[in-house]
C-alpha positions in Angstrom: 39.4 118.9 -17.2 40.9 122.4 -17.0 37.4 124.0 -16.8 36.4 121.6 -14.1 39.4 122.5 -11.9 38.7 126.3 -12.4 35.0 125.8 -11.6 35.8 123.8 -8.4 38.3 126.5 -7.4 35.8 129.3 -7.9 33.1 127.4 -6.0 35.5 126.8 -3.1 36.6 130.4 -3.2 33.1 131.8 -3.1 32.0 129.4 -0.3 35.1 130.3 1.7 34.6 134.0 1.4 30.9 133.8 2.3 31.6 131.6 5.4 34.5 133.9 6.4 32.3 137.0 6.0 29.5 135.3 8.0 31.8 134.4 10.9 33.4 137.9 10.8 30.0 139.5 10.8 28.7 137.4 13.8 31.8 138.1 15.9 31.7 141.9 15.2 27.9 142.0 15.7 28.2 140.2 19.1 31.1 142.4 20.2 29.2 145.5 19.2 26.1 144.5 21.2 28.3 143.6 24.2 30.1 147.0 24.0 26.8 148.9 23.8 25.3 146.9 26.7 28.4 147.7 28.9 28.2 151.4 28.0 24.4 151.5 28.9 24.9 149.6 32.2 27.8 151.9 33.2 25.5 154.9 32.4 22.6 153.3 34.4 25.0 152.9 37.4 25.9 156.6 37.1 22.3 157.7 37.0 21.5 155.4 40.0 24.4 156.9 42.0 22.3 160.1 42.0 19.3 160.0 44.2 16.4 159.2 42.0 14.0 161.3 44.0 16.2 164.4 43.6 17.0 163.9 39.9 16.5 166.9 37.7 14.8 164.7 35.1 14.2 167.5 32.6 17.9 168.3 32.4 18.9 164.7 32.5 16.4 163.7 29.9 17.5 166.4 27.5 21.1 165.3 27.8 20.2 161.7 27.0 17.8 162.8 24.2 20.6 164.8 22.6 22.7 161.5 22.5 19.7 159.7 21.1 19.3 157.6 24.3 16.0 157.0 26.0 15.8 157.0 29.8 12.8 155.7 31.6 12.3 155.5 35.4 9.7 153.0 36.5 8.3 152.1 39.9 8.1 148.5 41.0 4.4 148.4 40.3 5.1 149.3 36.7 4.1 152.9 36.7 6.3 155.1 34.6 7.6 158.0 36.6 9.6 159.6 33.8 10.4 159.0 30.1 12.5 161.6 28.2 10.8 160.8 24.9 7.1 160.8 25.8 5.5 163.1 28.3 2.6 161.0 29.6 2.9 157.2 29.4 0.0 155.5 31.1 0.7 151.9 30.3 2.5 149.7 32.9 6.0 148.4 32.0 6.1 145.2 34.0 5.6 143.1 30.9 8.7 144.4 29.2 11.4 141.7 29.0 14.2 143.8 30.4 12.1 145.0 33.3 11.0 141.5 34.2 14.7 140.4 34.2 15.7 143.4 36.3 13.1 142.7 38.9 14.1 139.0 39.1 17.9 139.2 38.7 18.8 142.8 39.5 19.6 143.7 35.9 18.0 143.0 32.5 18.8 143.5 28.8 17.1 142.8 25.5 16.8 144.0 21.9 13.3 144.6 20.7 11.0 146.8 18.6 9.5 149.8 20.5 5.9 150.5 19.7 6.3 153.9 21.3 9.3 154.9 19.3 8.6 152.8 16.1 12.1 151.4 15.9 14.3 148.7 17.4 16.2 149.5 20.6 18.8 147.8 22.8 17.4 148.1 26.3 19.1 147.7 29.7 17.4 147.9 33.1 18.6 148.0 36.6 16.4 147.5 39.7 17.0 149.5 42.8 15.6 147.5 45.7 15.8 150.4 48.3 13.4 152.7 46.6 11.7 150.0 44.4 12.7 151.8 41.2 13.9 150.5 37.8 16.2 152.7 35.7 16.0 151.7 32.1 18.1 153.1 29.2 17.7 152.3 25.6 19.7 153.2 22.4 18.6 152.7 18.8 19.7 149.4 17.4 19.5 148.7 13.7 21.2 145.3 13.9 22.0 143.8 10.5 21.6 147.1 8.6 24.0 148.8 11.0 26.8 146.2 10.8 26.4 145.2 7.1 27.0 148.7 5.9 30.4 148.8 7.7 31.6 145.4 6.5 30.2 145.1 3.0 32.5 147.5 1.1 35.8 146.0 2.5 34.4 142.5 1.9 33.5 143.2 -1.7 36.8 144.9 -2.4 38.9 142.0 -0.9 36.7 139.5 -2.8 37.3 141.3 -6.1 41.0 141.7 -5.4 41.3 138.0 -4.5 39.3 136.9 -7.5 41.6 138.9 -9.8 44.7 137.5 -8.3 
């Protein structure tokens, strides 16, 4: 009987901690994505406040590159006018999810793998109707790996401490 009570307690304890960790992870993950999106959209607004035709793209691109952020300026027809990571991009960008959303709704955002950069990115795009231009920013996004590494050590420590108590 005593062993059965202890076993039930341990199972309940483990399930509670796993569920708690899962909920904590989901909340922090979503908050992190939202914060990064807001930052990128504010930065896009700043870039758009400058006249796109007069932008010093070389200087602007190097500033973003140093922050590990990709900036792409795209015409309404999909032609890439500027990309700070690749010199000549000949493919059209109209099929990109964030670009489609921006053209339809004014702004767009998504998380996806970049074939050009060979890693996942959080993308935001903003469509400027006056000059038919889309300004797109992207920052590296590692998702689960990024968040798990932050949460795992405190979770394991608190689990061990609680288990000992």
